N, C-alpha and C positions, 0 to 999 in steps of 0.2 A: 766920558761915557760916551760912545758910541749908540746910533739911535735902535739899532738892532739889542743893543747889550739893556738899554731902556724899555725896551719893549717888552724882552726877557723879562727882566728886575717884574715889571710891572704886572705879568700874565703868569710867573712862575705859581704863586700861590694858588690858582686856580686850575690851572692845568695840572697840579699835584695832587689835587684834590678829586679829578675825574681818574676814573677808568687808564692804565699804560697807553692802549691801544687807541682812546680815545683821544684821549691828549695827543696824540701822536697826530692821527687824522689832520683834530684842528690846523696842529703846527704847517701838515702838511700842506693846508687848505689855506690858511695865511700867508705862505711865501708865493703860493699858486696865483694868489689875488694881489700879490703887492704888499701887502699890509705890513711883513717883515721888513723895514727898509735897513739894507748896507752901508756903510762910510765907507768911502774911499781905500783900499786896504793900501799899509804900506808898504814897499817895496825893498829887500831885502837883497843886495849884489852876491854877499856872500851866502846866501842859501842857493840860487839857482843851482839847478844840476840837470846834467842831459844823461839820459836812461834810456834804453830801450828805442833809441832814434829818436827821443820825444826830449821838447824843452820843459823843464818844469823851474815854475815861479818860485817856488818855495816844495820842503820836502814835507811839508803836513797835508793828508791827504784828508778823504771824507769816507771812513768806511764804508761798505754796503748794510744796508739793511733799512737805514734812515729813508735811502729814494728810492724805494725797491722798483718801482716801476718807470723810471726815469721823468718824474714829475716837475721835477724843479733844481736839475742841476747846474742850472746858470746861475739861479737864484743862490745856491749853494756857496758855487764859484766864487761871488759875487762879497761872500762875505770873508773871502782870504783865504781859504782853502787852494792851494798848491793844484788839486785836482780832485774829482770825483769819480767813486766807482757807484755806480747804480746796480740794482739786482737785489738779491738772486732771483732770476728770471728762467723761464722753464718751456718746453715748446709750446705746450698745451695752457691756458691758463688754469689754475685751483686756487680751491678756494683754502686749503693750509690744515691746520689743527683743531679742533672747535676751542674755543674761547671758553673760561679766558685764557692765556698763551702770553701775557705780557705781562711780566712783575717787577718793577721798580725796586731794589733792596735800599733805602734812604739812610737807613742807618752806615751799611757799607760802600755807597755809592757803586751801585753795583745795580746789574738788570740779569735776571736768569727772562730766557724765551724759549720756548716750543712753537714758532710759528709756523713752521713745517712748509718753507717756500709758496707761500700765498702772495702770487702774483696773477700777471693779467695776461702773462704768456707773450712770447716773439712777437707776434703779428704788431701788435698794441704798442709795445717800447719800441720796436723796428720804426713802427710810423712818427714819434717822439722824435725820436732821433735821426730821423730825418729833415723834419719840421728844425731843424735846428742847425742843419748841415752849412757849414763856412764859415760856421761862428768860432772866435777862439778857445782855449780853455781844453783841459786834459776830462776827458768824459772814458773811466773803463766800464765795461759790465763785465759782471758776476756773474756765471751761467751754470745750472745746475738739471738735475732732472727731473722728470715728474715722476711722482712717488708708486703710480700703477704702471711705470713702462715699463714694455717685454725686455727691453735694450736700453740700459741705461747710456749704456757706451754709446749708440746711436744718438742719443739725448744729448750728450756734448758736441757732438758731430754737426748735431744741427744746429747748436748757440755759435758754433765757429763760422759756418756757412751765413747763418742770419744776422751777422755782427760784424763781422772782419773789412766791410768797408766802410763801419761807419763808427766803430770804437777807436778811443786810442789804443787802447789793451784791450785785451779776454782774460778775464781767470777762472780758470776750471776751480769749481767749488766740490770737493769730495768729502769735506770735512765737517759740512755738518750734520748735530745729533739728533736733529729732529727728522729725519727721515730716514726709516728703519734699513738695514745692512745698508747705508752708501757708503759711511767709510769701511765699509770692506775695501773699497776702490784703492784704500791706500795700501795698500797689501804686496810683496812686491811683483807675484803673477799679474792682478788686474790690474796692475798700474801700469806695467810693462804692454800690456794688450792696450791700454786706454792713453797711453802716449802713443804709440804706432799709430794706433788709429787716427788720431787729432793730427798727428803730424803728414799724415798723408792728405788729409783734407784740407788744413791753415795753408790759406794765404803768406809767403814766406815775407810780406809787407805789415802782417799785423800782428805785435808782440805777443806772448802767452804764459801767462800766469797760471801756476798752481798756489792751488789755499790748503795747508793742513792744517791737523787739528795741536794742538798741544798735548794731548795726551799719547803718545808716542811715545815708547820705551826705545830706548839708546838704537837697541839694535834694529826696531821699524826705522828710525830717525835715519839710521846706513843706510837701508834699503831704498829710504826716497832718497836720500842723496845722491847716492850711484846712478840709479837711471834718472836722473835731472839731469847729469852732469853731461858734456858733448853735445850742448844746441840742444836738447831735449824741451828743453822751456826754458824760456828768454827770464824768467826770475820764478821767484818763490815766494809765498805770504805767509809768515808766524805770527800771528795763529790763529785762529777761530775759536770761539767758546769752548770751555771743559766740563767736562760731568764730574769734576772731582769737585768738591768742596770743602775750601779753606774753613778755616773759623768767622761763621757768619752770625750779624746778632738782628738780624731783621724777621720778621714775623713768618715771609716770605721764603726764608733760608730752606726751607725743603720742599720747596717746587721743583716739581720733574724740567729738564732743559740743562740748556746750554748758558751758563754762565760767564757773564764779562763786565766791563768796569775795570775798577779800583784791586780787588783782590786776584786777578786774573795778572797782575803784572809780574810777579816775580817768576812764575811757572813762563808764561811765554818769552819772557828776557832768559829765559836760560835755557829755553830750545831754540831762542833765536841765536843764543852765544854756539852755541853745541854745533847748530846748524853751519853756521858761517867757517866753525873749525874744522869740522869734515870735510866741506870744502875749500878751505882754504880763498876761502873769500871769491873765488872765480865766478860763483854765481849770485848775480844782485840778491837783493833781500828786502823786503819788505813788512818794516816788525810794526806788528798792532793787536792790542791785548792792554786795557789797565794806563792806558795814558790820559793823565788826570793833570799833569803840569811842566814845567821845564823839564823838571829833575826827573821823571820817566820819560819824557821824550827824548833826552838826551842820551839815558840807559841806554834806550834802543838804538840808539845809532853808532855809541859805541861798543857796542855787542855787535855792529855788525850790519845794522841797516843801512840802505842808502835813502830809501822814504820810511814812510811814519804815518799811521790812520789811527784817526781816534772817530768813537760815536758817543758812545755808554756818557761820557762824560761831559757830551755839550747838555744833557738833559739834567744835570747838575748845576753844573756852571754858565751855560749859554755860550752864546758865541764871540764873546770878549776873550774867550779862553784862547782861539784862534793865533790872533794878534799877539798876544802874551807869550804863547809859547813860540813862535818867532822870531821875537825881539829878544825872546829871554838864550835860546839856540845864536844866537848874533852875538851877543854878548859873550856865552861861551867862546866863542869862536875869538872874538878880541882878546879875551883874556890870556888865549893859551898863544897867541901870535899865530892864530889860523888863518890864511885868506879864503879858504874855501869850505861849504860844508863836507866835500871829500875827504876831503884829509882829515875827519874825524870819527869816521866808518871803519869799526874795528878796533880802535883806539884801545880798549880795555883788554883788547887779546894782545897787543903788542904790535899792534901793525899800524901804520900811518898811510892811510892815501890807498891810491891803485895804481 
């Protein structure tokens, strides 16, 4: 057992007695103070990836929401993640929605949140990234729009401008269900305007990814696929949290907000596979939603994901899950006689490699 997993095992009973947001704040504080120690992560040559002009040590990343303000990206890379995505960050600081707004669904290994893009704003996050300039490790920045913004498209343009020289990549988050009206930007006409504005503003050197909801219809998914073709974005992240509610067992099942964790896996993976087929694998995809073990990670990759992300499962299983998944993926490749993780991308869609 690693030092970080031992610490998690000891702290979990206490953390789970606290309000979920308080427990999260304590975890961030512990990482900042160096109280959460990581063992040297193992390297997996078969899992190394080259994507967006970046070199990923492994395909497993930390999804945004954990490190909203880029306070502990290096501490999380040290846990064994191949990359870390911080955010969502908006131009101006904002408090987010009223508390309580984060709920553990322990029986379902799920989370419901209605955070509302609570964050410290571009200037503070940029200052933190400036302080780590020159360090290794891929840090993506997830950008959003302020709730009271008069021009939300302009907020995304500001996000591109604020972080294009510091981020490994930038994610355009138009799929959070917790900012009223934000998901409307996924509609064909509004998305066309957004992508046109962003591509006029962005530096060619910074990869730009689009994060979409799992709740899109097939027609809406086709519209997004059409607009993302031809280099409009460098990749698509599938998916954000869902407003749908599969059968849940927790007392918090009826809370408003986006559902993440184990119950999201089937829906998000179906959408991922559908998008991969619609684009014939031409757009690199990051699969996120419900990954909680090796099998669910493998399902994302074979559905069409070149990279994957998780967050909610850490709340229930701790940091040992990171190395467990990487080791399991490596064993999967060995069993199939595959020499590289890219050869598994889209396997369940009848395609091997790219």
